N, C-alpha and C positions, 0 to 999 in steps of 0.2 A: 505495500499501499505506496502511496504516495502522500506525505506531511509536509508539504516542504519539500525539498528538493532533496531528499534523501529516502530510500526505504525504510519503513517502519516493520514491524513487524505489530499482527492485531493478535488482544487476546481476549479468553473469554475466562470471567472469573465468574467461579461457583460459589454463591452464597444466598443467604433466604432474603424472604421476600420482606419480611421483621429488618435484617440490618438495613436492607434498602431504604424502607423507610423511617429507620430512625435518621437516616440522613442520606444524602443525594449526589453530596461532599467527598465523600472517603468514600474508600472498601480497606479492609484490613485483612492482615495474616498473622499468623500465629508462628508461621515459620520465615526468617530473615531472608534465607536461600530464594523462595518462593517470589518473594514479591521483587528481590533484584532480579529476577529473568526479565521484570518490564521497564524499560527506558521513559525516559520523558518524551515526549511527541506519540508514542505510540497510542494504536487506536485500544480502547477495551469496550466489551460488552459485559454490560451487569446481567447473570443470571441467578435462577433459581430455582427449583421446583417445577421444572420442564419449562417457565417463564421467559423471558427475555423484559429485562426491565427497561433497560437503556443504552444506550449509547456514548460513550465518553472519549476524551483525552486523555491521558496522563500526566498530570502538570507541576507534581512533587512528589517526594517522598518521608514525610513525616514521621518520628516515631512519636506515639503515644500522644498523638495531639489530639483525638476523636476521643472520650470514651463514656460514648452513648447507648453502647452494643451491653446486652447480658455478657458476653463472651468479651475474652482480652484478646483484641488484636492489636499487639503490641507495631507491627509490623505495614505502616500505612501506604497508602497513594491515594492523592490527592487527584479528586475529578474533575473536568473542565467538561459538563455537557454539549452533547453534539445534537442528540436525539431522545425523548426520553416517552416511555407506554405512561399513559391514564392506567393502564387494568392488567398493563402485560402482554405479550406477544407471545402468544403457545406456539412453543421451538420445540419439537420431538425429535427432531435431527441432531440437534446438540445435545441430549441429553443422552440420544446413542453414543454421538461420539463423546462424549464422557465418558460412560457407562463403557465402550471400547479401550479408553485410553489406562482408565483404572484396571481395567482385566488384565492388558502388558502390565503392572507395575508402576504404570504410571501415576501425576497428581489425578485427583481428583477435584480441585480446585481451582487450575491453570490450565486452560488447553490452549495451542496454537490456531488460528483460524487464519484459513485464506482471505485475501484480498474480494476474491467474488463473496465471498461469505459474509463478511462485515459489509459488503454495497447493499449485498440482496438483503441484510439485517435492518441495516440503516435505511433503505426504500420503504419496507413493510414498515417499519415502524412511521417516517414520513408520512406514509399513504393511511394509514389506521388501522395495517389489516388485522385481524382477531390470529392470526393463525401464517406460520413460517415454513414456506417449504422451499426449497431448493430448486432450482431449475437449471 
């Protein structure tokens, strides 16, 4: 994906709707090495419980700045909104992608997406679609 003049990675971050409702400005991780895979300017798709909540750009990496979640997530990503859904975008293909990565021993909290996947998610949110399907 292009953000400016450089190729950037896009990440799917798997958290709960409750965490998202507490703040749209941050997402957090318990493990620093997961958070540190993300770079400033990269795309973030905030996802949980089968729904996409929004599309963001990573803007900073504070530690323990936001403390409003039920769990402690000390390693945080500050988010700049690009497109946010009101009720969530049903996204079964993304749930399957997380499940497949977890089955292969990968993270269930952070999954790399393609530029095409990101663009289709962003477009679905902007069009007010209720469900995501990749073409």
